[in-house]
C-alpha positions in Angstrom: -185.6 138.8 -79.3 -189.3 139.9 -80.0 -188.4 140.9 -83.2 -186.4 137.7 -84.2 -188.7 135.3 -82.9 -191.8 136.8 -84.8 -189.8 137.2 -88.0 -188.6 133.4 -87.5 -192.0 132.2 -86.9 -193.5 134.1 -90.1 -190.5 132.6 -92.2 -191.8 129.5 -91.0 -195.4 130.1 -92.5 -193.9 131.3 -95.8 -192.2 128.2 -96.0 -195.4 126.1 -94.7 -197.4 126.9 -98.5 -200.7 127.0 -98.1 -202.6 130.0 -97.7 -205.3 128.3 -95.5 -202.6 128.1 -92.8 -201.5 131.5 -92.6 -204.3 132.2 -89.9 -202.5 129.9 -87.7 -199.1 131.6 -88.1 -200.7 135.2 -88.0 -202.4 134.1 -84.7 -199.1 132.8 -83.1 -197.2 135.8 -84.2 -199.8 138.1 -82.8 -199.5 136.3 -79.6 -195.5 136.2 -79.6 -195.6 139.7 -80.3 -197.7 140.6 -77.3 -195.7 138.2 -75.0 -192.7 139.7 -76.2 -194.1 143.3 -74.8 -194.1 141.8 -71.4 -190.5 139.9 -72.0 -189.1 143.1 -72.3 -189.5 143.6 -68.4 -186.7 141.0 -68.1 -183.9 143.4 -69.7 -184.5 145.4 -66.2 -185.1 142.2 -63.8 -184.4 138.9 -65.2 -186.5 137.2 -62.2 -189.3 139.2 -62.9 -192.4 137.1 -62.7 -194.8 138.3 -65.6 -191.7 138.4 -67.6 -191.1 135.2 -66.8 -194.6 133.9 -67.1 -194.6 135.7 -70.6 -191.6 133.8 -72.1 -193.2 130.4 -71.2 -196.3 131.4 -72.8 -194.7 132.6 -75.5 -192.8 129.1 -75.9 -195.7 126.7 -74.9 -198.4 128.3 -76.7 -197.1 130.1 -79.6 -193.5 128.4 -80.9 -194.9 125.1 -80.0 -198.3 125.6 -82.2 -196.4 125.6 -85.5 -196.6 121.9 -85.3 -200.1 122.4 -86.4 -198.4 123.5 -89.8 -197.5 120.0 -90.9 -199.2 116.7 -89.3 -199.2 117.3 -85.8 -198.2 114.3 -83.4 -201.2 113.1 -81.2 -203.6 115.9 -81.5 -206.6 116.8 -79.8 -209.8 114.6 -80.7 -211.3 116.5 -83.7 -209.1 119.5 -83.9 -208.0 121.0 -86.9 -206.0 124.5 -87.7 -209.4 127.0 -87.3 -209.6 125.5 -83.9 -206.3 126.2 -83.3 -206.1 129.5 -84.6 -209.2 130.3 -82.3 -207.4 129.2 -79.0 -204.6 131.0 -80.4 -206.6 134.3 -80.3 -208.3 133.7 -77.1 -204.8 132.9 -75.2 -203.7 136.6 -76.8 -206.6 137.9 -75.6 -205.6 136.8 -72.0 -202.0 137.7 -72.3 -202.9 141.0 -73.3 -205.4 141.4 -70.2 -202.3 139.9 -67.9 -199.9 142.2 -69.6 -202.2 145.4 -68.6 -202.9 143.7 -64.8 -199.2 143.1 -64.2 -198.2 146.9 -65.3 -200.7 148.6 -63.5 -199.4 146.9 -60.3 -195.7 147.4 -60.7 -193.0 148.5 -63.3 -189.7 146.4 -62.9 -186.8 148.5 -61.5 -183.1 147.6 -61.5 -182.6 144.6 -58.6 -180.7 146.3 -55.5 -177.6 145.2 -54.4 -177.8 144.5 -50.6 -175.1 143.3 -47.9 -176.5 141.1 -45.7 -174.9 140.6 -42.0 -176.9 137.4 -40.8 -174.1 135.3 -41.7 -174.4 132.2 -44.1 -174.8 128.8 -43.6 -171.9 125.9 -43.0 -171.4 122.9 -45.4 -172.1 121.1 -42.6 -175.6 122.1 -42.1 -176.6 122.1 -45.7 -175.0 118.4 -46.0 -177.2 117.4 -43.2 -180.5 119.2 -44.3 -180.0 117.3 -47.6 -179.4 114.0 -46.4 -182.6 114.1 -44.8 -184.4 115.3 -47.9 -182.5 113.0 -50.5 -182.9 110.0 -48.0 -187.0 110.7 -48.3 -186.2 109.9 -52.0 -184.0 106.7 -51.3 -186.5 105.7 -48.8 -189.3 105.3 -51.6 -187.1 103.7 -53.7 -186.2 101.1 -51.5 -189.9 100.1 -50.5 -190.8 100.7 -54.2 -193.6 103.2 -53.1 -192.4 106.2 -54.9 -192.8 107.1 -58.4 -192.6 104.9 -61.5 -190.9 102.0 -59.4 -194.0 101.6 -57.4 -195.2 98.2 -57.0 -199.0 96.9 -56.7 -200.5 96.0 -53.8 -198.7 98.2 -51.4 -200.6 98.1 -47.9 -202.2 101.6 -47.2 -200.0 102.1 -43.8 -197.2 101.7 -45.7 -197.9 104.0 -48.4 -199.3 106.9 -46.2 -196.2 106.9 -44.2 -194.0 107.0 -47.6 -195.8 109.5 -48.9 -194.8 111.8 -46.1 -191.2 111.0 -46.9 -192.0 111.8 -50.5 -193.1 115.0 -49.5 -190.4 115.6 -47.4 -187.8 114.8 -50.3 -189.1 118.3 -51.6 -186.0 119.3 -49.1 -183.5 117.8 -51.5 -184.5 120.6 -54.0 -184.6 123.4 -51.6 -181.4 122.2 -50.0 -179.6 122.5 -53.4 -181.2 125.6 -54.3 -179.8 127.3 -50.8 -176.4 125.3 -51.5 -176.2 126.8 -55.2 -177.3 130.6 -53.5 -174.4 130.4 -50.9 -172.1 129.0 -53.6 -172.2 131.5 -56.1 -172.4 134.4 -53.3 -169.1 133.5 -52.1 -167.3 131.5 -54.8 -166.3 128.8 -51.7 -164.6 125.6 -53.5 -165.7 123.2 -50.9 -169.4 124.3 -51.4 -169.1 123.8 -54.9 -168.2 120.3 -55.1 -170.9 119.7 -52.5 -173.1 121.6 -55.0 -172.1 119.2 -57.8 -172.5 116.3 -55.5 -176.2 117.1 -54.4 -176.9 117.7 -58.5 -175.5 114.5 -59.4 -177.5 112.3 -57.0 -180.6 114.2 -57.4 -180.5 113.6 -61.2 -179.6 110.0 -60.8 -182.3 109.4 -58.2 -185.2 111.4 -60.3 -183.8 108.8 -63.4 -184.7 106.0 -61.4 -188.2 107.1 -59.8 -188.7 107.7 -63.7 -190.1 111.2 -63.1 -188.2 113.9 -65.3 -189.1 116.8 -63.5 -187.0 114.9 -60.5 -184.0 115.2 -62.8 -184.4 118.4 -64.1 -185.3 120.4 -60.8 -181.6 120.6 -59.3 -180.2 121.7 -62.5 -183.1 124.4 -62.8 -183.0 125.6 -59.6 -179.1 126.1 -60.1 -179.6 127.8 -63.0 -181.9 130.4 -61.1 -179.7 130.8 -58.4 -176.8 131.8 -60.8 -179.1 134.2 -62.8 -180.0 135.7 -59.3 -176.9 136.3 -58.2 -174.7 136.9 -61.1 -177.3 138.6 -63.0 -177.0 136.9 -66.4 -178.1 133.9 -68.1 -175.2 131.5 -69.1 -176.4 130.7 -72.5 -173.9 127.7 -73.2 -174.9 125.7 -70.1 -178.2 126.4 -71.3 -178.0 125.1 -74.7 -175.7 121.9 -73.4 -178.6 121.3 -70.8 -181.3 121.4 -73.4 -179.3 119.1 -75.6 -178.6 116.6 -73.2 -182.5 116.3 -72.0 -183.8 116.1 -75.5 -181.4 114.0 -76.8 -180.5 111.8 -74.1 -182.9 112.2 -70.7 -186.4 112.1 -72.6 -185.7 109.1 -74.9 -184.1 107.3 -72.1 -186.4 108.1 -69.5 -189.3 106.8 -72.1 -188.1 103.5 -72.5 -186.8 103.2 -68.8 -190.7 103.7 -68.0 -191.8 100.8 -70.8 -189.4 98.6 -69.1 -190.6 99.4 -65.3 -194.3 99.1 -66.8 -193.3 95.4 -68.5 -192.5 94.3 -64.5 -189.9 91.9 -65.0 -186.8 92.0 -63.3 -187.5 94.9 -61.3 -185.8 98.5 -61.2 -182.3 97.2 -61.7 -183.0 95.1 -64.7 -185.3 97.8 -65.9 -182.1 100.3 -66.0 -179.8 97.8 -67.2 -182.1 97.0 -70.3 -182.1 101.1 -71.0 -178.8 101.7 -70.4 -177.8 98.8 -72.8 -180.2 99.5 -75.9 -178.2 100.8 -78.5 -180.9 101.8 -80.8 -182.2 104.4 -78.2 -179.0 106.6 -78.6 -178.3 106.6 -82.5 -178.3 110.0 -83.8 -181.1 109.9 -86.4 -183.4 108.5 -83.9 -182.6 110.9 -81.1 -183.0 114.0 -83.1 -186.4 112.6 -84.6 -187.9 111.0 -81.2 -186.8 114.6 -79.6 -188.8 117.0 -82.1 -192.1 114.4 -81.6 -191.8 114.4 -77.9 -191.3 118.4 -77.5 -193.8 119.1 -80.5 -196.3 117.0 -78.3 -195.7 117.2 -74.5 -194.7 120.9 -74.9 -197.7 121.8 -77.3 -200.4 123.2 -74.6 -202.6 125.2 -77.3 -204.5 121.6 -77.9 -206.3 121.9 -74.4 -207.8 125.8 -74.6 -208.2 124.3 -78.4 -210.7 121.9 -77.1 -212.0 123.8 -74.5 -213.1 126.6 -77.0 -214.4 124.7 -79.5 -216.6 122.1 -77.4 -217.7 124.8 -74.7 -220.7 124.9 -74.2 -221.8 123.3 -77.2 -220.9 119.7 -76.3 -219.8 120.5 -72.4 -221.4 123.1 -70.6 -219.7 126.0 -68.7 -218.7 125.1 -65.1 -219.7 128.2 -63.8 -216.9 129.2 -61.7 -217.7 126.0 -59.0 -213.9 125.4 -58.4 -213.4 129.1 -57.8 -216.1 129.8 -55.7 -215.3 126.6 -53.2 -211.6 127.5 -53.3 -211.1 129.8 -50.4 -212.9 127.1 -48.1 -211.1 124.1 -49.6 -207.9 125.8 -48.6 -208.9 126.9 -45.4 -210.4 123.6 -43.8 -208.1 120.3 -43.8 -209.3 117.3 -45.0 -209.3 115.6 -41.6 -211.9 118.3 -40.4 -213.7 118.2 -43.4 -214.0 114.1 -45.0 -216.3 114.8 -47.9 -213.7 117.8 -49.2 -213.8 117.9 -52.9 -210.8 116.9 -55.0 -209.3 119.1 -57.4 -208.9 116.3 -60.0 -210.7 119.0 -62.6 -207.6 117.8 -65.3 -208.6 114.0 -64.6 -211.8 114.8 -65.4 -210.7 116.7 -68.4 -208.5 114.0 -69.6 -212.0 111.3 -69.8 -214.0 113.9 -71.4 -212.5 116.3 -73.5 -209.8 114.3 -74.6 -211.8 111.2 -74.5 -209.4 109.0 -73.0 -210.9 106.0 -71.8 -211.3 106.4 -67.7 -209.3 102.9 -67.1 -205.9 104.8 -68.2 -205.9 107.0 -65.1 -204.3 110.1 -66.2 -204.3 113.7 -66.0 -204.0 116.6 -68.7 -203.5 120.4 -67.8 -206.5 122.7 -68.8 -204.1 125.6 -68.8 -205.2 128.7 -67.2 -207.1 130.4 -70.0 -208.6 127.3 -71.3 -209.9 126.7 -67.4 -210.9 130.2 -67.4 -213.1 129.9 -70.7 -214.6 126.6 -69.5 -216.0 128.4 -66.4 -216.6 132.0 -67.5 -216.3 132.4 -71.2 -214.3 135.3 -73.2 -215.3 137.6 -70.4 -213.9 135.2 -67.5 -210.5 135.2 -69.6 -209.9 138.8 -69.7 -211.1 139.2 -65.9 -209.2 136.2 -64.7 -205.8 136.9 -66.5 -205.8 140.7 -65.6 -206.2 139.5 -61.8 -203.6 137.0 -62.2 -201.1 139.9 -63.6 -201.9 141.9 -60.9 -201.3 139.2 -58.5 -197.7 138.2 -60.0 -196.9 142.2 -60.4 -197.5 142.3 -56.9 -195.7 139.5 -55.6 -192.6 141.2 -57.7 -193.3 144.2 -55.8 -193.2 142.6 -52.4 -190.0 140.4 -53.1 -188.1 143.6 -54.2 -189.5 145.4 -50.7 -188.5 142.4 -48.6 -185.5 141.5 -50.5 -183.3 139.3 -48.5 -181.5 135.6 -48.9 -184.9 133.9 -47.5 -186.9 136.1 -49.8 -184.4 135.6 -52.6 -184.8 131.5 -52.2 -189.0 131.4 -51.7 -189.0 133.8 -55.0 -186.8 131.2 -57.1 -188.7 128.1 -56.2 -191.9 130.1 -56.7 -190.7 131.1 -60.6 -189.7 127.3 -60.7 -192.9 125.6 -59.2 -196.0 128.2 -60.0 -195.0 131.0 -62.0 -193.8 129.2 -65.3 -196.6 126.2 -64.5 -199.0 127.6 -67.4 -200.6 124.2 -67.9 -202.4 124.2 -64.5 -205.4 125.7 -63.8 -205.6 128.4 -61.0 -207.5 126.6 -58.4 -205.1 123.4 -58.4 -201.9 125.7 -58.7 -202.7 127.9 -55.4 -203.8 124.7 -53.6 -200.3 122.9 -54.5 -198.7 125.8 -54.0 -200.4 126.6 -50.1 -199.1 122.9 -49.1 -195.6 123.6 -50.6 -195.0 127.0 -49.3 -194.7 125.8 -45.6 -191.6 123.4 -46.6 -190.0 126.2 -48.4 -190.4 129.0 -46.1 -189.4 126.7 -43.5 -186.1 125.9 -45.3 -185.2 129.1 -46.0 -185.8 130.5 -42.4 -183.7 127.3 -41.2 -180.7 127.4 -43.1 -180.9 131.4 -44.6 -180.4 134.6 -43.3 -182.4 137.1 -43.5 -181.3 141.1 -44.0 -179.7 141.1 -40.5 -180.8 137.7 -38.7 -178.5 134.8 -38.8 -180.1 131.3 -40.2 -182.6 129.9 -37.9 -180.4 127.0 -37.0 -177.6 129.4 -35.9 -180.5 131.2 -33.7 -181.7 128.3 -32.4 -178.4 127.0 -31.3 -177.6 130.3 -29.2 -181.0 130.1 -27.7 -179.3 126.5 -26.6 -176.3 128.0 -25.6 -174.1 125.9 -28.2 -172.5 126.9 -31.4 -173.5 124.5 -34.2 -171.3 125.5 -36.8 -168.2 127.6 -38.6 -170.5 129.9 -40.9 -169.2 130.0 -44.3 -166.8 133.2 -45.1 -167.2 135.4 -48.0 -164.7 136.9 -49.9 -166.9 138.6 -52.0 -169.9 141.4 -51.3 -172.6 139.2 -50.5 -175.3 140.5 -52.6 -176.0 140.3 -56.4 -173.7 142.3 -58.6 -175.3 145.0 -60.8 -175.9 144.9 -64.3 
């Protein structure tokens, strides 16, 4: 795979023409080749964290950077191809250090096949837990205080309450992941129908609130569960999902958000206008819009390029302030420390390096390599990415040692929400994950068994002297198949 991708990038460079572009192609090929050495880990374990991270890096930094061979859409201010090439070389340095750190800590091994004796959750339990989560999303839509349907002038009291329910909405995705893991392990048809219902409801609600991620998350967690249990990637499903995402979901979502911002007629009117616009779904518009969106939204190299080009010549080094504050920031809740610093570096980055007017409130990812360079320079990139590789390699090792249905669910959600999120700086990523982890661990304990322990709600039922449900019975060995 690495040879194929590298050859394809080189071929694009040959077709691109002017010799001045060869530096960009060479840097992209170097990055993809380095990432390819890490991606080889996925042949042994398709859920290996450093391998997944490297695959995301190769696509989001290497392949998408080739948009700079032509005239890129919405480039970073003042950037040229030389800046992009320099940034790609810095990213290659970071990935090389990441590779060394991950390999020193853990070398992937074939995934174990284990039989768990703790029992599996019932359809009833999964359904009740899902209703709690999806009900929170629906409440935010109904009160118009969540996502892009939020109306101006919402009272602080109401908003603070609904923000709690919005956080609880994470439960819907977590329960979908639980249901997918149990379904692919048991093949229970009733559970399969329930899983399909879960996914459809979340895709629809995610579209209504205007968040693409909320629509894609149930599909992605279902895909991860399939890979975890079946130990292979369903390429046909992946291809169809990518086509549907780029050709239908993204343009429709963009048009829907624009309709919501107009503020005329409310949510139903905005949905109607979006779904009845024939020009949105013309094949020529769909393909061109999908290319423009992908080459801009998933082209992360512009952020580190701006940082490398303008630090410290225009903006001084940050000298690791956020990193030094991080342990105290994570340990002390805001209620005990009202003046606790807000991790808004991505917002400040938008108004400084990207020169976006402060009146337009938006956040732009610094990327992990970019933020390390902004704080510590080249040495910081090498040391920081080495440490990050060691952390992910160590987590892979612990996951294998503690492997159970609960650990499996936590691991898959972390891959989706932390490992592939290469555009986030490390302080923000760690702070976000610390807030999310209690929900993930709680749902995993409540609905899934350990190696020998029953799901938490069944344990609670026994303590209360009640049998809360009938378990799903499996006709298969309740562990992932080899190969």
